[in-house]
N, C-alpha and C positions, 0 to 999 in steps of 0.2 A: 504494500500500500504506500502510495506517495505521501510526502509530508503534507501537501495541500489537501489530499483526501482525508488524512488523519485530523488535520486542523478543522476541516468542515464537519467531520463526524463529531469531534469534541464540542464544537459550537452548537450543533443541533441538539446534542444531549444536554447541554447546559440550559438551553432555552425551552426545552420540552420535558417537563418532569417525568412523564410516563416513560420516555425513552431513557432518562437517567436511571430510573428505578430498574427498568428491564436490563440495562447494561450492567448495573451492579449485581443483579440476580444472576445474570449469565456468567459473570466472573466468579461468583461464589459456586455456581454449579460446576464450572470448569475446575476449580481448585478442590472442592470438597465432595462433589457428586450429590449434594443435597442442600436444601434451603432450611433456614430456621422457620419457625411458625410464622403465619401471616401476621399475627399480633406483634411479634418482635420486629418484623420488617416494617410494619406500620409505624411502630414507635421510632424506628431509625429515621424514617422519612416524614414523620408527622402527618400520616394519612391513616384512614380507617383500614381495618383488616379486609373489608369488602373491596376497597380499592386495590389492595395487594392481590386479592383473589382474581379480580378482573385483569390485572397485569399478567398474572400467571396464565390465565386463559388466553390472553393475547400471544404470549410467548409459545404456548403449546399449540394453539389452533391456527395462528397466522404465520408465526415465524418458524414453526416446525420443530420446536424443542421437545424431545421425548420425556415429558415430565408426568409423573403420577403421584398421587397422595398415598402415603403409607400410614394407614390407621393405627398400626401398632406403635409407631414412634412419633406420630403427629407431625410428620415432616413431608415436604415435597422432595422426591428423589428422581434422579435420571433413570430411565428404563432402557436406554440405548445410547448409541454414540451421539456426540454433539454434532449439530449441523454446522455447515460453514458459517464463520462469523458474520452476523448481520449487524451487530452493534459493536 
């Protein structure tokens, strides 16, 4: 990715909160393979857990991230390989 493309991506994520949250969640998924609870993510970004749920739906349904909820640990987990970086 070129420096200009990276700068544009960073600018877009700074001006659009949903993309900033999705980018953060994608980085956590890449590093750990799972996300903290929606409530904890909501506290981090000062949004409701429902907003975080909608962001996860966006990542799963539109961006193609293989994410599923694990009821035994109350966390969202990767269920397959990560897609090509979108954010």
